[in-house]
C-alpha positions as CSV (number, residue, x, y, z in Angstrom):
1,X,-197.9,130.2,240.5
2,X,-197.3,129.8,244.1
3,X,-193.6,130.2,244.0
4,X,-193.7,133.1,242.0
5,X,-195.7,134.9,244.1
6,X,-194.1,133.9,247.1
7,X,-190.8,134.8,246.0
8,X,-192.3,138.5,244.7
9,X,-193.7,139.0,248.3
10,X,-190.3,138.1,250.5
11,X,-188.5,140.1,248.3
12,X,-190.3,143.4,249.3
13,X,-191.6,142.2,252.9
14,X,-188.3,143.6,254.3
15,X,-190.1,147.2,254.6
16,X,-192.6,145.4,256.7
17,X,-192.8,144.7,260.3
18,X,-195.3,141.9,259.8
19,X,-195.6,139.2,257.4
20,X,-198.8,137.3,256.4
21,X,-198.7,134.4,255.3
22,X,-202.2,133.7,253.0
23,X,-203.7,130.1,252.9
24,X,-206.4,130.3,250.3
25,X,-207.8,128.6,247.1
26,X,-208.8,130.7,243.7
27,X,-210.2,133.2,245.1
28,X,-206.9,134.7,246.1
29,X,-204.9,132.6,243.4
30,X,-205.0,134.7,240.3
31,X,-207.6,132.5,238.9
32,X,-208.7,132.9,235.5
33,X,-205.6,136.0,235.3
34,X,-202.2,136.8,235.6
35,X,-200.5,137.0,239.3
36,X,-199.8,140.5,238.9
37,X,-203.6,141.0,237.8
38,X,-204.6,139.6,241.3
39,X,-205.9,141.3,244.5
40,X,-202.8,140.3,246.5
41,X,-200.2,141.6,244.0
42,X,-202.2,144.7,243.8
43,X,-202.5,144.9,247.7
44,X,-199.1,144.5,248.1
45,X,-197.8,146.9,245.6
46,X,-199.8,149.6,247.8
47,X,-198.9,148.6,251.1
48,X,-195.0,149.0,249.8
49,X,-196.1,152.4,248.5
50,X,-197.2,153.5,251.7
51,X,-194.6,151.7,253.7
52,X,-197.5,150.1,255.6
53,X,-196.8,147.7,258.4
54,X,-197.5,144.1,257.2
55,X,-197.0,142.3,253.6
56,X,-198.8,139.4,252.1
57,X,-196.9,136.0,251.6
58,X,-199.4,134.4,248.9
59,X,-199.5,130.8,249.7
60,X,-202.7,130.2,247.9
61,X,-203.5,127.4,245.6
62,X,-206.4,127.0,242.9
63,X,-208.8,124.0,244.0
64,X,-207.1,123.9,247.8
65,X,-209.8,122.6,250.4
66,X,-209.2,123.1,254.2
67,X,-208.0,119.5,254.3
68,X,-205.3,120.5,251.7
69,X,-204.3,123.4,253.4
70,X,-203.9,121.6,256.6
71,X,-201.3,119.3,255.0
72,X,-199.6,122.0,253.2
73,X,-199.2,124.1,256.2
74,X,-196.2,122.8,258.1
75,X,-193.9,123.0,255.4
76,X,-195.0,126.7,254.9
77,X,-194.5,127.1,258.4
78,X,-191.3,126.0,258.6
79,X,-190.1,127.5,255.2
80,X,-191.2,131.2,256.0
81,X,-190.8,133.7,258.8
82,X,-194.6,134.2,259.7
83,X,-196.2,136.5,262.1
84,X,-199.6,136.0,260.6
85,X,-201.9,133.8,258.9
86,X,-204.8,134.5,257.3
87,X,-206.7,131.4,256.4
88,X,-209.4,131.8,253.4
89,X,-210.3,128.4,252.8
90,X,-213.4,126.8,253.0
91,X,-215.6,127.5,249.8
92,X,-214.0,124.4,247.9
93,X,-215.0,122.1,251.0
94,X,-218.4,123.5,250.7
95,X,-219.3,123.4,247.0
96,X,-218.2,120.0,247.0
97,X,-220.8,119.3,249.9
98,X,-218.1,118.4,252.7
99,X,-219.7,117.8,256.5
100,X,-219.5,120.7,258.2
101,X,-218.2,118.9,260.9
102,X,-214.9,118.0,258.9
103,X,-214.5,121.5,257.7
104,X,-214.6,123.1,261.3
105,X,-212.5,120.0,262.3
106,X,-209.7,120.9,260.0
107,X,-210.1,124.5,260.3
108,X,-209.2,124.1,264.1
109,X,-206.4,121.7,263.2
110,X,-204.9,124.7,261.2
111,X,-205.4,127.2,264.0
112,X,-203.9,124.9,266.5
113,X,-200.5,124.6,264.5
114,X,-200.1,128.2,263.6
115,X,-200.7,129.1,267.1
116,X,-198.4,126.2,267.8
117,X,-195.5,128.5,265.8
118,X,-196.7,131.6,268.1
119,X,-198.2,132.6,264.7
120,X,-201.2,134.7,265.0
121,X,-204.6,133.4,263.3
122,X,-207.1,135.4,260.9
123,X,-209.8,133.8,259.4
124,X,-211.7,135.0,256.6
125,X,-215.9,133.9,256.4
126,X,-216.5,132.2,253.5
127,X,-220.0,131.8,251.6
128,X,-221.3,129.4,249.2
129,X,-224.3,129.6,246.6
130,X,-227.7,129.3,248.1
131,X,-228.6,126.8,245.9
132,X,-227.0,124.3,248.8
133,X,-230.0,124.9,250.9
134,X,-231.2,126.8,253.8
135,X,-229.6,124.4,255.9
136,X,-226.5,123.5,254.7
137,X,-225.7,127.3,254.6
138,X,-226.8,127.8,258.0
139,X,-224.3,125.3,259.4
140,X,-221.4,126.3,256.8
141,X,-221.4,129.7,257.4
142,X,-221.6,128.9,261.5
143,X,-218.6,127.0,260.8
144,X,-216.1,130.3,260.9
145,X,-217.8,132.1,263.4
146,X,-217.7,129.2,265.9
147,X,-214.1,128.1,264.7
148,X,-213.0,131.8,265.4
149,X,-214.9,132.1,268.9
150,X,-213.8,129.0,270.6
151,X,-210.2,129.8,269.5
152,X,-210.3,133.4,270.3
153,X,-209.2,134.7,267.0
154,X,-209.5,137.6,264.8
155,X,-212.7,136.4,261.9
156,X,-213.5,139.1,259.0
157,X,-216.1,139.1,256.5
158,X,-216.1,137.2,253.3
159,X,-214.0,139.8,250.8
160,X,-215.8,138.9,248.2
161,X,-219.2,139.6,249.0
162,X,-220.0,142.7,247.6
163,X,-218.8,141.8,244.2
164,X,-220.2,138.5,244.1
165,X,-223.6,140.1,243.8
166,X,-222.6,142.2,240.7
167,X,-223.0,139.5,237.4
168,X,-220.5,142.0,235.3
169,X,-217.5,141.6,237.9
170,X,-217.8,137.9,238.3
171,X,-216.1,135.5,235.7
172,X,-218.5,133.1,233.5
173,X,-218.4,130.5,236.5
174,X,-220.2,132.9,238.6
175,X,-217.8,132.0,241.2
176,X,-214.9,134.0,240.4
177,X,-214.1,137.7,240.4
178,X,-212.9,139.3,237.1
179,X,-209.8,140.9,236.4
180,X,-211.8,144.3,236.9
181,X,-212.8,143.4,240.3
182,X,-209.3,142.9,241.9
183,X,-208.9,146.2,242.7
184,X,-211.8,146.0,244.1
185,X,-211.2,142.9,246.6
186,X,-207.9,144.7,247.5
187,X,-209.5,147.5,248.9
188,X,-212.0,145.4,250.5
189,X,-209.4,143.4,252.2
190,X,-207.2,146.2,253.4
191,X,-210.1,147.8,255.2
192,X,-210.3,144.6,257.3
193,X,-206.6,143.8,258.3
194,X,-205.4,147.7,258.4
195,X,-207.0,148.3,261.9
196,X,-205.6,145.2,262.8
197,X,-202.3,146.7,262.8
198,X,-203.5,150.0,263.5
199,X,-204.2,148.6,266.7
200,X,-201.0,147.1,267.4
201,X,-198.8,150.2,267.1
């Protein structure tokens, strides 16, 4: 699945000035639907139509953790021409109750690896269900803010936050957005990413 997504995007990114590798989990890997129904595919199609300055190379895998992303990143950076790295990881770490310190350390290493390749990093905030308790949830949320602040990278809001509060837009597991929600997610992510590239013009 990932290979097909990457191939599709590489074929079409020639029109764009900036390539973004998305290092994510099932929220970005078309979980429970076909690839061309997921928000990344939908967003890339819109960007192509608009002749936008960026495209997304989707390197997301369902079930991915920050540790898994860190292990895969060197190979991804070696195989693709990358201008930006968008990191959408941490949710599976949180659901498994991993120590926030470990999650942050993995994210910092991911950011450092990208910077060593002169790749600019965008980090997405991540939220987990409240049943993990206020203390853990607070520590978990702080991981993303502090990692972005310490490394002086761009932090964007959790892109499924609005969808996640509407049960009709979530799959039966209560974690993954439905096919019907994907256009909304594409719109939300575009709203987060567009200003980054508009500032560069």
